C-alpha positions as semicolon CSV with decimal commas, in nm:
position;residue;x (nm);y (nm);z (nm)
1;X;-5,169;-3,897;-2,465
2;X;-4,850;-3,922;-2,269
3;X;-4,826;-3,837;-1,912
4;X;-4,606;-3,579;-1,803
5;X;-4,274;-3,658;-1,599
6;X;-4,268;-3,505;-1,270
7;X;-3,955;-3,367;-1,150
8;X;-3,820;-3,265;-0,815
9;X;-3,504;-3,020;-0,838
10;X;-3,227;-3,048;-0,566
11;X;-2,963;-2,810;-0,526
12;X;-2,832;-2,604;-0,234
13;X;-2,791;-2,293;-0,426
14;X;-3,115;-2,118;-0,490
15;X;-3,004;-1,959;-0,836
16;X;-2,907;-2,293;-0,963
17;X;-3,238;-2,435;-0,880
18;X;-3,401;-2,121;-1,071
19;X;-3,170;-2,167;-1,367
20;X;-3,255;-2,525;-1,430
21;X;-3,656;-2,493;-1,356
22;X;-3,611;-2,215;-1,619
23;X;-3,437;-2,425;-1,876
24;X;-3,682;-2,735;-1,791
25;X;-3,969;-2,513;-1,859
26;X;-4,012;-2,539;-2,231
27;X;-4,025;-2,922;-2,246
28;X;-4,385;-3,008;-2,231
29;X;-4,308;-3,360;-2,102
30;X;-4,141;-3,214;-1,795
31;X;-4,387;-3,090;-1,506
32;X;-4,166;-2,935;-1,233
33;X;-4,332;-3,067;-0,896
34;X;-4,107;-2,923;-0,642
35;X;-3,760;-2,817;-0,547
36;X;-3,536;-2,893;-0,244
37;X;-3,250;-2,715;-0,090
38;X;-3,069;-2,993;0,122
39;X;-3,040;-3,360;0,065
40;X;-3,270;-3,412;0,401
41;X;-3,529;-3,204;0,229
42;X;-3,474;-3,405;-0,073
43;X;-3,569;-3,707;0,091
44;X;-3,889;-3,594;0,245
45;X;-4,002;-3,416;-0,073
46;X;-3,943;-3,754;-0,271
47;X;-4,144;-3,912;-0,016
48;X;-4,461;-3,671;-0,039
49;X;-4,450;-3,580;-0,411
50;X;-4,324;-3,923;-0,537
51;X;-4,163;-3,762;-0,833
52;X;-4,051;-3,966;-1,127
53;X;-3,707;-3,805;-1,183
54;X;-3,509;-3,619;-0,899
55;X;-3,241;-3,341;-1,077
56;X;-2,994;-3,361;-0,825
57;X;-2,674;-3,170;-0,743
58;X;-2,413;-3,394;-0,587
59;X;-2,216;-3,114;-0,374
60;X;-2,436;-3,025;-0,079
61;X;-2,363;-2,995;0,282
62;X;-2,430;-3,258;0,540
63;X;-2,597;-3,501;0,293
64;X;-2,469;-3,484;-0,067
65;X;-2,618;-3,602;-0,369
66;X;-2,475;-3,931;-0,390
67;X;-2,590;-4,013;-0,022
68;X;-2,947;-3,904;-0,133
69;X;-2,948;-4,113;-0,450
70;X;-2,870;-4,408;-0,256
71;X;-3,157;-4,336;0,015
72;X;-3,404;-4,268;-0,228
73;X;-3,364;-4,625;-0,361
74;X;-3,529;-4,755;-0,063
75;X;-3,875;-4,587;-0,124
76;X;-4,168;-4,773;-0,280
77;X;-4,144;-4,569;-0,579
78;X;-3,770;-4,552;-0,683
79;X;-3,728;-4,205;-0,879
80;X;-3,492;-4,201;-1,179
81;X;-3,192;-3,957;-1,133
82;X;-3,033;-3,682;-1,328
83;X;-2,702;-3,573;-1,139
84;X;-2,646;-3,181;-1,209
85;X;-2,314;-3,079;-1,088
86;X;-2,009;-2,845;-1,161
87;X;-1,765;-3,116;-1,087
88;X;-1,698;-3,373;-1,360
89;X;-1,536;-3,601;-1,112
90;X;-1,832;-3,791;-0,992
91;X;-1,949;-3,898;-1,291
92;X;-1,825;-4,259;-1,260
93;X;-1,993;-4,302;-0,904
94;X;-2,312;-4,134;-1,048
95;X;-2,362;-4,408;-1,330
96;X;-2,308;-4,668;-1,028
97;X;-2,645;-4,551;-0,891
98;X;-2,780;-4,594;-1,228
99;X;-2,838;-4,254;-1,348
100;X;-3,020;-4,164;-1,640
101;X;-2,770;-3,868;-1,706
102;X;-2,506;-3,653;-1,550
103;X;-2,530;-3,277;-1,650
104;X;-2,265;-3,054;-1,602
105;X;-2,285;-2,670;-1,495
106;X;-2,314;-2,433;-1,673
107;X;-2,558;-2,635;-1,852
108;X;-2,559;-2,711;-2,217
109;X;-2,899;-2,674;-2,339
110;X;-2,833;-2,953;-2,606
111;X;-2,711;-3,200;-2,343
112;X;-3,028;-3,111;-2,147
113;X;-3,208;-3,186;-2,430
114;X;-3,030;-3,543;-2,464
115;X;-3,108;-3,592;-2,098
116;X;-3,501;-3,512;-2,141
117;X;-3,494;-3,768;-2,429
118;X;-3,357;-4,051;-2,251
119;X;-3,603;-3,975;-1,948
120;X;-3,886;-3,984;-2,213
121;X;-3,745;-4,306;-2,333
122;X;-3,736;-4,450;-2,003
123;X;-4,051;-4,321;-1,811
124;X;-4,297;-4,280;-2,082
125;X;-4,522;-4,563;-2,233
126;X;-4,458;-4,618;-2,574
127;X;-4,752;-4,572;-2,801
128;X;-4,767;-4,690;-3,141
129;X;-4,732;-4,442;-3,408
130;X;-5,054;-4,454;-3,655
131;X;-4,951;-4,585;-3,993
132;X;-4,970;-4,344;-4,292
133;X;-4,923;-4,420;-4,679
134;X;-4,858;-4,045;-4,750
135;X;-4,538;-4,022;-4,543
136;X;-4,274;-3,816;-4,722
137;X;-3,995;-4,047;-4,852
138;X;-3,724;-3,763;-4,924
139;X;-3,538;-3,547;-4,723
140;X;-3,577;-3,158;-4,824
141;X;-3,235;-2,949;-4,803
142;X;-3,273;-2,609;-4,920
143;X;-2,947;-2,462;-5,067
144;X;-2,880;-2,114;-5,162
145;X;-3,040;-2,127;-5,519
146;X;-3,218;-2,494;-5,504
147;X;-3,360;-2,749;-5,303
148;X;-3,183;-3,094;-5,275
149;X;-3,423;-3,384;-5,209
150;X;-3,231;-3,661;-5,042
151;X;-3,293;-4,019;-5,015
152;X;-3,238;-4,105;-4,654
153;X;-3,077;-4,446;-4,747
154;X;-2,787;-4,233;-4,941
155;X;-2,743;-4,021;-4,624
156;X;-2,444;-4,172;-4,414
157;X;-2,415;-3,953;-4,096
158;X;-2,551;-3,597;-3,990
159;X;-2,379;-3,352;-3,764
160;X;-2,398;-3,024;-3,605
161;X;-2,101;-2,791;-3,635
162;X;-2,066;-2,415;-3,547
163;X;-2,463;-2,397;-3,537
164;X;-2,466;-2,535;-3,891
165;X;-2,612;-2,921;-3,947
166;X;-2,400;-3,101;-4,218
167;X;-2,558;-3,407;-4,388
168;X;-2,316;-3,637;-4,510
169;X;-2,415;-3,823;-4,820
170;X;-2,230;-4,104;-5,048
171;X;-2,115;-3,828;-5,282
172;X;-2,179;-3,490;-5,140
173;X;-2,207;-3,303;-4,818
174;X;-2,511;-3,068;-4,766
175;X;-2,568;-2,773;-4,495
176;X;-2,873;-2,690;-4,324
177;X;-2,977;-2,433;-4,055
178;X;-3,214;-2,715;-3,907
179;X;-3,092;-2,800;-3,546
180;X;-2,981;-3,172;-3,525
181;X;-3,308;-3,275;-3,310
182;X;-3,525;-3,144;-3,610
183;X;-3,326;-3,362;-3,861
184;X;-3,372;-3,657;-3,598
185;X;-3,704;-3,580;-3,603
186;X;-3,776;-3,591;-4,000
187;X;-3,562;-3,902;-4,027
188;X;-3,812;-4,100;-3,772
189;X;-3,868;-4,424;-3,909
190;X;-3,544;-4,475;-4,091
191;X;-3,282;-4,639;-3,912
192;X;-3,104;-4,350;-3,798
193;X;-2,934;-4,366;-3,423
194;X;-2,780;-4,081;-3,198
195;X;-2,421;-4,164;-3,097
196;X;-2,334;-3,844;-2,974
197;X;-2,500;-3,512;-2,875
198;X;-2,358;-3,350;-3,223
199;X;-2,391;-3,691;-3,439
200;X;-2,682;-3,885;-3,579
201;X;-2,585;-4,191;-3,804
202;X;-2,732;-4,429;-4,058
203;X;-2,701;-4,780;-3,887
204;X;-2,701;-4,937;-4,244
205;X;-2,391;-4,802;-4,283
206;X;-2,190;-4,905;-3,950
207;X;-1,915;-5,147;-4,022
208;X;-1,707;-5,153;-3,701
209;X;-1,728;-5,049;-3,348
210;X;-1,416;-5,021;-3,140
211;X;-1,319;-4,927;-2,793
212;X;-1,155;-4,584;-2,757
213;X;-1,098;-4,459;-2,379
214;X;-1,298;-4,381;-2,060
215;X;-1,559;-4,608;-2,185
216;X;-1,622;-4,437;-2,543
217;X;-1,601;-4,612;-2,882
218;X;-1,498;-4,529;-3,241
219;X;-1,756;-4,601;-3,527
220;X;-1,621;-4,685;-3,876
221;X;-1,841;-4,674;-4,153
222;X;-1,879;-4,826;-4,489
223;X;-1,751;-4,617;-4,783
224;X;-1,602;-4,369;-4,546
225;X;-1,262;-4,319;-4,395
226;X;-1,414;-4,080;-4,093
227;X;-1,424;-4,256;-3,754
228;X;-1,690;-4,071;-3,532
229;X;-1,696;-4,116;-3,166
230;X;-1,963;-4,262;-2,987
231;X;-2,035;-4,130;-2,615
232;X;-2,053;-4,380;-2,359
233;X;-2,417;-4,245;-2,293
234;X;-2,485;-4,426;-2,615
235;X;-2,288;-4,712;-2,634
236;X;-2,529;-4,962;-2,462
237;X;-2,827;-4,884;-2,656
238;X;-2,634;-4,832;-2,981
239;X;-2,510;-5,213;-2,924
240;X;-2,859;-5,328;-2,874
241;X;-2,965;-5,176;-3,205
242;X;-2,702;-5,340;-3,404
243;X;-2,680;-5,675;-3,263
244;X;-2,935;-5,980;-3,310
């Protein structure tokens, strides 16, 4: 069984703390062990509670989030950092502190889900999945009057648009009401990789990766003229998956 990830929520605004705690509660992997309303209090709580991760506001009086992130690097147990702020301008500096993610207020629930997934990957030990000889080999997509059974090897990419998930195959585009995260879970074990909060790509169809702007990249796919945007948060892991 995977152990829970102990989280400390730090924000000088009480309602912001309460909102984030509320949004984190549905995730069984996250255990809220404390909260703090200032940078000084955050460091004291980090020493006392030894959290695995600190969800950290940037703009706070006296000691801001960047100073807190720098200070906790000196602790015996260094927590992961997820910055949570209304200001996008601090993103570059945040990642200099090796932040796991940078959440913008008001919170986007899918972005938060992506951040939790990265935390789980970073902080929870990997356990081998039990082998099964009966794993389904087709992805069932229900249409208006019929069910399509798709071979995952024929799926080029999947994306979310206007509350509909679209599955792009070699010759046809299918639609499903499943969330992108659910499709990703169903395709686990096949070579699919998240390149953006709204896009999932079959790595077997990747042809070229080219720099775009602000650290993002564009992905070209075999058999498709589409160019997909790769979020800078996913570029490093994508290259690890693609390169020998």
